C-alpha positions in Angstrom: 0.0 0.0 0.0 1.6 3.3 -1.1 1.5 6.5 0.9 -1.4 8.1 -1.1 -3.5 5.0 -0.6 -2.8 5.0 3.1 -3.5 8.7 3.2 -6.9 8.2 1.4 -7.9 5.6 4.0 -6.7 7.6 7.1 -8.5 10.9 6.4 -12.0 9.4 6.5 -11.2 7.5 9.7 -9.9 10.6 11.4 -12.9 12.6 10.2 -15.2 9.9 11.5 -13.6 9.9 14.9 -13.9 13.7 15.1 -17.5 13.9 14.1 -19.2 11.0 15.8 -17.1 10.2 18.8 -19.0 9.4 21.9 -22.4 9.7 20.3 -23.6 6.2 21.3 -24.0 2.8 19.8 -26.7 4.0 17.3 -24.1 6.0 15.3 -21.8 3.0 15.2 -24.7 0.9 13.7 -25.2 3.6 11.1 -21.5 3.5 10.3 -21.6 -0.3 9.8 -24.7 0.1 7.6 -22.9 2.7 5.5 -20.0 0.3 4.9 -22.4 -2.5 3.9 -24.4 -0.1 1.7 -21.3 0.8 -0.3 -20.8 -2.8 -1.2 -24.4 -3.4 -2.1 -24.5 -0.2 -4.2 -21.3 -1.2 -6.0 -22.8 -4.6 -7.0 -26.1 -3.0 -8.0 -24.4 -0.4 -10.2 -22.2 -3.1 -11.7 -25.4 -4.8 -12.9 -27.2 -1.6 -13.9 -24.5 0.2 -15.9 -24.3 -2.4 -18.8 -28.2 -2.4 -19.0 -28.3 1.4 -19.5 -25.2 1.8 -21.7 -27.1 4.4 -23.8 -27.2 6.7 -20.8 -24.1 8.9 -20.8 -22.4 10.2 -17.7 -23.7 7.3 -15.6 -21.7 8.4 -12.6 -23.7 11.6 -12.7 -27.1 10.3 -13.7 -27.3 6.9 -12.1 -24.8 6.6 -9.3 -26.0 9.4 -7.1 -29.6 8.1 -7.2 -28.6 4.6 -6.1 -26.0 5.6 -3.6 -28.1 8.2 -1.8 -31.0 5.7 -1.6 -28.8 3.1 0.1 -27.1 5.5 2.5 -30.4 7.0 3.6 -32.3 3.8 4.1 -31.8 3.5 7.9 -33.0 7.0 8.4 -36.5 5.6 8.0 -36.1 4.0 11.4 -35.1 7.4 12.9 -38.1 8.9 11.3 -40.4 6.5 13.2 -38.7 7.3 16.5 -38.1 11.0 15.7 -39.8 12.1 19.0 -37.2 10.2 21.0 -34.2 11.2 18.9 -32.3 14.5 19.3 -31.2 16.7 16.4 -27.6 15.9 17.3 -28.2 12.2 17.1 -29.9 12.4 13.8 -27.1 14.5 12.4 -24.4 12.2 13.8 -26.2 9.0 12.6 -26.7 10.5 9.1 -23.0 11.6 8.9 -21.9 8.1 10.2 -23.9 6.3 7.4 -22.4 8.6 4.7 -18.8 8.4 6.1 -19.0 4.6 6.4 -20.2 4.5 2.8 -17.3 6.7 1.6 -14.7 4.7 3.5 -15.6 1.6 1.6 -16.2 3.4 -1.7 -12.7 4.9 -1.5 -11.2 1.5 -1.0 -13.2 0.1 -4.0 -12.3 3.1 -6.2 -8.5 2.8 -5.4 -8.7 -1.0 -5.7 -11.5 -1.8 -8.1 -10.6 -5.5 -8.2 -11.3 -6.1 -4.5 -14.9 -7.4 -5.2 -14.1 -8.6 -8.7 -15.9 -5.6 -10.2 -14.7 -3.6 -13.2 -14.2 0.1 -12.7 -17.1 2.4 -13.5 -16.8 4.7 -16.5 -15.7 7.7 -14.5 -13.1 6.0 -12.3 -10.1 6.5 -14.7 -9.1 9.6 -12.8 -5.3 10.1 -12.2 -4.7 10.2 -8.4 -2.3 12.9 -7.4 -1.9 14.2 -3.9 -4.6 17.0 -4.1 -6.8 14.6 -6.0 -6.6 12.0 -3.1 -7.0 14.8 -0.6 -10.2 15.8 -2.3 -11.4 12.2 -2.8 -10.7 11.1 0.8 -11.6 14.3 2.8 -14.2 16.3 0.8 -15.9 13.2 -0.7 -16.2 11.7 2.7 -17.7 14.9 4.0 -20.0 15.2 0.9 -21.3 11.7 1.5 -22.0 12.4 5.1 -23.6 15.8 4.5 -25.9 14.6 1.7 -27.2 11.9 4.0 -27.4 14.6 6.7 -29.4 16.7 4.4 -32.0 13.9 4.1 -31.9 13.6 7.9 -32.8 17.3 8.1 -36.2 16.3 6.7 -36.8 14.3 9.9 -35.8 17.3 12.0 -38.2 19.6 10.1 -40.9 16.8 10.2 -41.4 17.3 14.0 -43.7 20.2 13.3 -45.6 18.6 10.4 -48.4 16.1 10.1 -47.1 12.5 9.8 -48.6 12.1 6.4 -46.3 14.8 5.1 -43.1 12.8 5.9 -42.8 10.8 2.6 -43.1 14.0 0.5 -40.7 15.9 2.7 -38.0 13.2 2.7 -38.4 12.7 -1.0 -37.8 16.4 -1.5 -34.6 16.4 0.6 -33.5 13.1 -1.1 -33.9 14.9 -4.5 -31.7 17.8 -3.3 -29.1 15.4 -1.9 -29.0 13.5 -5.3 -28.6 16.8 -7.2 -25.7 17.9 -5.0 -24.1 14.5 -5.3 -24.4 14.6 -9.1 -23.0 18.1 -9.3 -20.1 17.0 -7.1 -19.4 14.0 -9.5 -19.6 16.3 -12.5 -17.0 18.6 -11.0 -14.8 15.7 -10.0 -14.7 13.8 -13.3 -15.1 16.5 -15.9 -13.7 19.9 -14.7 -10.1 19.1 -13.8 -8.4 21.1 -11.1 -11.1 23.7 -11.0 -13.6 21.0 -10.3 -11.4 19.5 -7.5 -11.1 22.9 -5.8 -14.9 23.4 -6.0 -15.5 19.9 -4.6 -13.1 20.6 -1.8 -15.0 23.7 -0.7 -18.7 22.7 -1.4 -18.9 20.0 1.3 -17.4 22.3 3.9 -20.0 25.0 3.2 -22.7 22.2 3.2 -21.5 21.0 6.6 -21.6 24.5 8.1 -25.1 24.9 6.6 -26.3 21.7 8.2 -24.9 22.6 11.6 -26.9 25.8 11.4 -30.1 24.0 10.3 -29.7 21.4 13.0 -29.2 24.2 15.5 -25.7 22.9 16.4 -22.4 24.7 16.6 -19.1 23.0 15.7 -17.6 23.1 19.2 -20.7 21.6 20.8 -21.1 19.0 18.1 -17.4 17.8 18.4 -17.3 17.8 22.2 -17.8 14.7 24.2 -21.5 14.3 25.0 -22.2 13.8 28.7 -24.7 10.9 29.0 -25.9 10.1 32.5 -28.3 7.5 33.6 -29.1 4.2 31.7 
């Protein structure tokens, strides 16, 4: 394993530790699901891509739809228990699912033969240091934040009639897919300018989510004091 590959793996792990440390077992379960979801999505996309060869830019038109769906699936359970779940937990669990997904996806992207899958059409990128920094840090944050954006629908749902939940989550899912697709477009087709944009967009999105979830960065990163059972 060369230095860049090791670097690509370590950054998501460090980001994961910083963002969801001490948030409870629930976030760990979401992390595990994110890792599993990445493998399931990879196999499904491997089957879908040859069927829809006439669709160009598949990593922009197909991948975000499938990946966001898999990442967000366990949020349905949070939606059912939304009255018992804090905003902080919803954000942490959403981020954990996305980060777990990105951790495995990065490994598959750098080593496409791990599961016996051929690389997707857009994975012929040349990995330099800044490229790997973007891929491992900002892509990890992007995956976490787009899932967090869908989780935001659960937070906003607290004040709505329960029947409005499907439409609300679908709306936020559509926004998450659009951001994901735009990120992939920058990454694969706009060279260095796209990498710079992709490095900045997830940071702004993360700050935006903290504001929407009524959290601040210092409070979110600090150890949560949990007393009692």
